[in-house]
N, C-alpha and C positions, 0 to 999 in steps of 0.2 A: 141297275137303277132300283133302289129301294123306294117304296111308296112313303110319302111324308105322314100320311094319316092312315091308320090300320084300326081294324075293329077289334073287338075282345079276342078274336081268334088270329089275330096277326095278319089278317088278309086285307087287302087294298079295298077302300070304299068304291062301291060301285056309284053311288049318289051320295053326296057330301052335304047338300043343304040342310036336310034335318039336324045331322050331327054338328054342323057349324052353328046352326040357329040355338040348338041346346046349349052349346059350350059358351056361346055368347051370353045367353040368359044366365048360365051358372056363374060366369065372370062379372054379372052386372055391367055389361057393356052393350053399346047399340049393335045390333045385327050388322054384319058386312058379309058380302058375297065373297066367294073364292077369287073371283076375278079381281075384286077390290084390294084382297090381300096380296095377289101377284102383283097387282098394280104398285101397291104399296112398298113390296120387296123391291121391285125394279127401280122405284125411284130412290128407295134408300141405297142402293147398290151405287145408282148414279151419283147422289150426293157424297158417296165415299170415293170419287173419282175414278170408278172402274170404266173401262172403254165398252163400247157397244158389244164387241165380240165376247167380252167376259160376260156381260150381262146376259147376253143369248145364251151362252153356255149354262149359266145358272137356271135359266128358265127353261132349259131343255127345247129351244126353238131349233129348227133345222139349219138355220143360218142367221148372221145378223141383220140382214136384210128384213126377214120377218119381224125381229124385234124392233128395227127403225120403223117398220110401216104402222106396227101397233102403237108406239110410243112417238108419232110422228110430232105431237104438241110439244116434245123437248125442243126440236128445231125451231119451232114458232115462238116459244118463250125466250130463246136465244136471239132470234130475230128481232123480237120486241125490245129486249135489253139492249142490243145495239142500236136501234132507231132511238131510244131514249138517249143514249150517250151521244148520238149525233144532234139531237136537238138540244142538249146541254151546251154543246160545243159551238153551235151555230152563231149565237150573238158574238163569240170570241173571233169565229171566223169572218163575220161580216165587218168587224171592226178592223181586223187585219187587212182584209180585201180593200176597204175604204182607205186606209193609210197607204197601201201599196199605190193605188190610183194618184193620192195626193203627191207621193214620192215621185212617181213617173212624170206628173206634171210640173216637177221642181218646186213644189211649195214647201217640202220639208227638206232639211238638209239630211244627206246621206247618213244613215245610222241614226235617223230621227226617233222620237219618241213613239211607243206603242205598236213597234212592229212585230213584238213577240206574241205568240199564242199563249 
């Protein structure tokens, strides 16, 4: 494993905060921690549809569970998205459910209107 950031002697940095801060100043961008950079990188890999195992290997984690625990919010975001989808479908489902009750009561002919989602 080769270090990503090396000093002028080609050695791994022991502390990267000062160098990263100087690099951000030189680039005229806001300071960002190396943890934030890793997080950004992991999200970029996820956006490229890499699976959790591949992302874990890129980040150098011992196993995908470590990655999954650190980036647990990914599952929360997915769950939130699913919940919104359910909310969007709810009025359609309620209409369908109402039409089914009417159909069972014999008030609509078989194959009546509005039975599709």
